[in-house]
N, C-alpha and C positions, 0 to 999 in steps of 0.2 A: 462632872466638875473636876474629877481627878485627871481625866484625859486633857482637859483644857489647861490645867496647871503644868502637866507633863509637856504639852506642846510648847508652852511659853518658856519653860526651862530649857528645852532642847533647842529653841531658837537662839539662845545665847551661849549654852554649854552643850556641845555635841555629846549625846549619850546621857546627859544629866536627867532628862525627863524620863527615860527608860528606867534608870536607877531609882528615881523617885517613885515610879509606879510599881516597883517590885521586880522589874526584869533586869536584875543585876548584871548577868553575864552578857546580855544583849547590849546594854549601855556601855559596859567595859570594852566590848569588841569594837563598837562604833567609835568610842573615844580613842582607843588604841590606834586604829587605822587612820583616823583623822589627825589627831595631834602627833602621833608617831611619825607620820609621813612629813608633817610640817617640821618637826625636830630634825628628821633626817635631811631634809632639804637645807635647813640652816647650816648643818654640819658640812655639807658638800657644796655650799653656795659658790657659784662661779659667775653670777650675774644673770640678768634677764635674758633668756634664750627661748628657743622653740619648746624645749622640754618643760620649762617653767610654765608656759601658757597651757600646756597639756595637763600638768599637775593642778593648776589653778581651776581648770574646768572640772577635773575629778573632785577637787575639794568642794566645789559648789554643788555638784551632784550628790556627794555624800551628805553634805549639810542639809540639802532639801529632802533627801530620803529620810534622814534622821528626824526631821520635823514631821513628815508624813507618818513615819512609823510610830512616833510618840503619840500622834493624834489617833491613829487607828488602834493602837494597843496590842495586847497579846493576841496571837492568832493560831488556831489549830489548823492542821492540814485536814481538809474536808474528807470525811469518809464517804463510801458509796451512797448511803441513804440520803445524805445531805446533798451530794452532787446531783442526784437524779430527780430531786423533788421539784416539780414545776412551779409550786407555790412559794418556793424559797424558804421552806420551813427547815429547822434543824432538829430532826427527829431524835437523834441520839441524846441531845441535851434534855428535852422534856422527859424522855424515858429515864435518864439519870436522876432527875428530880423525883420522879415517881418511885423509882427503885429505892432511893434513900429516904422516902417519905419526907422530903424537904419542904419547907415553907416557901422556898424560892418559886416565884411565878414566871411562867414563860411569857415573852412579849406578845402583845395582842396581835392576832392575825385575823383578817376578815373571814367569816364563814368557817371558823375552826371546828365548830361542832358538826357542821354539815360535812366537812371533809372526813370527820371521824366516822361518818355513816356510809358515804357513797363514793369515797375516793377509790380509784383503781389500785392505789398503793404500789406504784413502781418501786418504791423504796424497799419493799419486802422481797422483790425479785432480785435485788442487788445486796441484800443483807449479808454481811460477812458470816453470820451465824449459820448460814446454809452449809458452810464448810464443815460444820460439826454435826448438825442434825437438820433442823428446820428453822426458817427465819423467825425473828421476833414479830409478834402480832402488832406491828407499828401503828397501823390504822386504828385498830380497836382500842389501843392504849390511850388514845386521845381522850377517851371517856373519863379517865382519872386525872387529867392534867388541869392544874389551876393556871389560868392566864391572867395577865394584867388587864385592867380596864383602860380603854383609850382616854387620853387626857389632852386638853388644849395646851400646847407649849409654845405656840408661835404667834407673833403679833399679826393682826389682820392686815391683809394686803389689798390693794385696789384692783388687781387683775381679776377679770371675770372669765370663768371657764364653763362651757356647756358640755355636758355628757349626754350622748344620745344612746339610750338603752339602759334599763335598770336591772340587768342580770348580774351575775356574780362578778363579771369583768368590770362593767360600768360602775357598780356600787363600790367595788374595791378601789377603783381609781378616784371616785368621788370622796370616799373616806380619807384617802391619803392627802388629796389636794386641800380638802377642807381642814384637815388636821394641820396642814402647813400654813393655814391662814388665808387661803384663796376663797373668793366668792364663787361657789359652785352651784349650778342648777342642773338637775338631772331630768331629762325628758323621756317618758315611757309611753308607748302607744297603747299598751294594755291598761286595764283599769286597776291593776295591782302590780307592785314591784316584785322582782325575784327571777324574772326570765324563766328558763326551763325549770328551775327549782320550784317556782310557784305555780307553774301551769301544767307541767308534764310529769314530773317524777311522783310516783304514787305515794300515798300516805304510809303504806306499810314499809317503805324504805326510808322515807324522810318526812316526818310529821310537819304539818304546816305551822304548828306552834313553835317548833325549833327555828324555822325560817323567820317567822315574825319577830321572835326575840332577837335574832342576829341582826336583822335589818333595823330594828328599833335602836340597837346598840350603835350601829354605824351612823344612824341619823343624829345621834347626840353630838356629832362633830359640827352640825349646823348647816349642812347643805340643804338646798331646797329641792323637793321632789314633786314633779308635775306628771301625774299619770293621766292616761286618756288623751295624750297629745302626740300626734304623728307628724314627724318632720317631713316636709315635702307636701303635706296636705293641710295641716292646721297652721304650721309655721314654715316659711320657706327657708331653705338652706342659706340663701343669700342674707336673709334677715338675721339668722343665727350668727353668721360670720361678722355681720356689721355690729352686732351688739356684744360680741365676746372677743376676748384676746386670743382664745384658743378653743377648739372644738374637738372633743374626743368621741370617735364613733365606736360603739360597742354593741351593735345591733344583733349580733349572732347570725345564725343560719336557720331559716324558717321555711324556705320554698322546697318542696319535695323533689328529689331527683327522679327523673323518669327513665325507664328501661327502653321505651320505644317499641314495646311488643303489642301485638293485636289484643284488643280488649282491655288495655290497661286502664281505660276510663271506668271500667266496672269495679276496680279495686278501691278500697278506702285508704285515705292517707293516715299513716301511723300517728302523726302529731295531732291530727284532728280527733282521732279515737281517744287518745290520752286526755286531751282537753275536755272532751265530753264526759269521760269517766270522772275526772277531777271535779267537774261541776255537778256530779251526782245524776247524770242522765243515763239511765239503765239502757243497755243494748240488748237486742234480741237478734243475734247474728247467727245462731245455730252452730254448725261445724265451721270452725275458722282456721284458715291457713295464713300464716304470717311469713312474709318474705324478708329475710334479713338475719343478721347475727350479732348486732350490737345491743347495748343496754336498752335502747328504745324497743326493739323487738321483744326482748325478755320482759320488759315492764308491761307491754301490751298483753303478752301471753299470761303473765301472772295476774294481771287485773281482770282479764276476761274469765280466767279460771274461778275467781272469786264471785263472778256473776253467773256461774253455772254453765259456762260454755265448754265445748270439747275443742281443744286447741292443739295445733301442731305448728312447729316452726320449720321452715325449709331454708337451708343454707347451702351456698355453693361450695364451701370448703369443708374440712373435717371439723368435728365439734371442738377439738382442742385448739383450733385456729380461730375460733370465734373471738371478736374483739370485746365482747361483753365482760364485765367484771366477774371474776371467778365465783365469788360468793353468790352473786345474783343468779348466775347460771346454775350453780349447784342447788340453790333453794328452789328455782323453777322446776328442775327435774324432780326434786323431792315432792313437789306439789302436783306432779302428774303431767307436766308439759312435755310432750314428746318432740324430740328434735330429729329431723330427717336431714342428714348431711349429704353433701356431694350431689346437689340437684340445682338446676336453674329453671325459672318459668319461661315458657315459650309463648303461651297464649292463655288468656283469661276469658272464660265465658260465664254466663249467668250462674250456673250451678256446678261448674267444674273448672279445673285448671290443668293445662298440659305442661308437664315437666320433662326435663331431659337430664340424664345422669352426667356427672362430670368426673374428672380426675384432677387431683391437685397434690402430686407427690412431694412438692418442694415446700409445703407448709404455707403459712400466712402470707408471705410475700411472693410466693411462687405464682406461676401462670396457671389459670384455670382452663382446662381443656374439656370441651364437650365430647361425649362418647357417641359416635355415630350409631344411629339405629336404636338408641336406648330410650326413645320417647315413651311416656306413659301418662295416663289421665288419672286424676283424683277428683272424686265428687266432694264439693265443698259448698256451703251456703254463702260464705263470705271470704274475701281475700283482702288482707291488709298489707300495704307496702311500707316497709321500714328499712330502706336501703341507704338513707342519707339525705342531706339537705344542702342547699346553697343559699347565699345571701340575697336579700332584697335590697338593692342599692340604687334604684332608679333616681332617687333624690340627690345622688352624688355624681351623676353623669356630667362629664365636662369639667369636673373639679379635681378628681383623683384618677389614678390609673388602676386597672384591674388585670388579674391574670386570666388565663383561658377558662378557668372554672368560676369566674365571677368574684373571686375574693380580692379585697383591696390589697394593692401592693404597698408595703410599708417596710422601712428599714429603721430599726430601733424605735418603732412607733410612728415615725414621720412618713407622711405621704407626699405626693407630688405637690400638694398645696401647702404653703408655708404655715397656715394656721390650723390645718386639719391633721389630727393624729388618729390612729386606729389601733385596735387591739382585740384579742379574744378570737372567737370562731370566725368573725368576719374577715380576719387576716389568716388565721391558722387552718381554717376548715374545722369540721366537727372534732373537737378535742374534749378534754375533761374539765370538771369544775376547778381542779387544781391548776390547770393551765390558764383558765380564765382569771382566777385570783392573782396568780403570778404575773400574767401579762398585764392585768389592770394596774397592779402596783408599780411594775417596772416602767410602763408607758407613762404613768403619772409622774414618775421621777424625770423622765425625758421632757415632759411638758414643763415641769418646774425649771429644769436646766435651760430650756429654750426661753422661757419668760425672763429668767435672770441673766440671760446671755452668757451662760457658762458652757464651754465645749463639752460634749458628751463624755469624752475620755477623762477629762478633769473631774466631772461629776462622779464618775465611777471610782476614781482614785480617792476622792474625798468622802465617799460613803463609809460611815462607821461600821465596823465589824462587830457582830454580836459576840459578846464574851461571856459564855455560860460559866457559872460557878459549879463545877462538876468534880467528881471523885472517881477514882478507878474502882470498877466493880469486879469482884472475883468471878472466875469462870465456874458456873454451876451446871451440873448435869440434871436439867429439869426439862420435862416434856412441854411442848408448846401448849398453851391454854386452849381448851375446847370452848369455842365461843357459844354461849347458850342461846337457844332459839325457842320460841313458842312451839308447842306441839303442832305437827303438820296438819292434822285434820281440823284442829281448832283454828289455826290461822287462815286456812283456805276459805273460811266462812265470813271473814271480815277484812277491813283495811287497816286494822291496828298494826303498830310496829312489830315486825317479826323478830328482830334481834333484841335480846335482853342484855342487861348490864351485869357483869360479874361483881363480886364483892371487892372491897378495897384491898383485902389481903391477897385475893387471887390476882388482881391487877399488879400489885407490888411484886408478887412472885414471878409473873410473866416479864415484868420490866427488868428484873434481876438477871434475866437471860442475856441481856445486852452485853456485848464484849467491850464496850467503851473504846471503840477502835482508835480514835485520835490519841488517846492516852496510852493504850497498850501497844499499838503498832507504829504510830508516827508521832512520838512525843516531840514537842518543840522546845 
């Protein structure tokens, strides 16, 4: 309401809206430049000439900027943690609320609790606190954050939108669009929503009850969810386009990548193994070798350990180059999962695998070189491949364009078809849940701009800026919190959640380590 009044005032009095909103010096500066230049022009007036038209253009630009600035309100310079977050979250703000034990609630974000458990937390890699000691436990602190509940604030619209895929990307987009008043139907080929969250990620990392609660919250926005419906089989893509004003594709990546080595058909698919474990189907795989270095490989290994298997992971680079979440990797090693680095498979046979040693001196992004004459065999009862996936998009053939890896080519969510948008892994490749949530929300905004016939750059300009009510935190010499876990031997015997939650006082203490970067280093 305050920003609306400020915008109205600034429409008629340049700088007036800023002063009304409490941004006194910003309003004074705008008024000084605008009215001061007009006064100066009156003093030196010599008639309408080329210089006058240039000044008139400048006045119009200042006036328009003044209105936009009043609408968007006070803005902080984004610190590293905020800039790097794929989900568009403002970590330092919710940490500030927690540190001050404030009653202020952070705006609702889809899958916020999920991200508090399984996010790769790139924000911590860029945390300014690293310059002093160790980064703030940004991911873990989400446990103590109070968030707003989603509310209907927009009038119902007649536009119909179909979302294909009920994973974190598709459901985030459905939430946003339904929240804005659109008629949204989500189609999911599996019998339950959630995508990788509901089908693959083990209970000990992300309990099903948490996912169910988050999906139920999203569904309060009123979108329709149809599970067990496969587009291209149960409903044609042509029918979907005919019945809807826009279609958002968020089907993820599910087909396993093949290495093309002899005997690869003898290996098990990592996704299939995780699906069967989630269903409670016990495996009798004996000695298991897992090929891969991401979270999927780690999740398979930790799950099979809980079922009594002897497990080793074979990875082509060094352990420190593995793309898996650090905490997940560390917990796996604590539970007895052995990781054999710098090897690649050459051949898979019924009870053994042939491997070759590699060299990778340039790290994660460097070239992997095979070491000649270093082949060796390992006796195994089962081999599981977990090296990545690519999309299943046959139902889109002839409608959109694909890159050489089979991912949909999209710019700002828009594909080659005017009514088809795409986001998440089907565009990005295998990414994180945070990427899926952020991509879903951003693409939903593009869809809305398209339906309202608003150019993308205008929509970005008009997007309101989140204005947190924060205070400067003093710099404290406090060691990073030690995240509590269940005892190793106890947790290896079941699928109950491994990570425990610290007390409120401990969370507040950890939050107080935040340096309040926008206030301390870049005050506006």
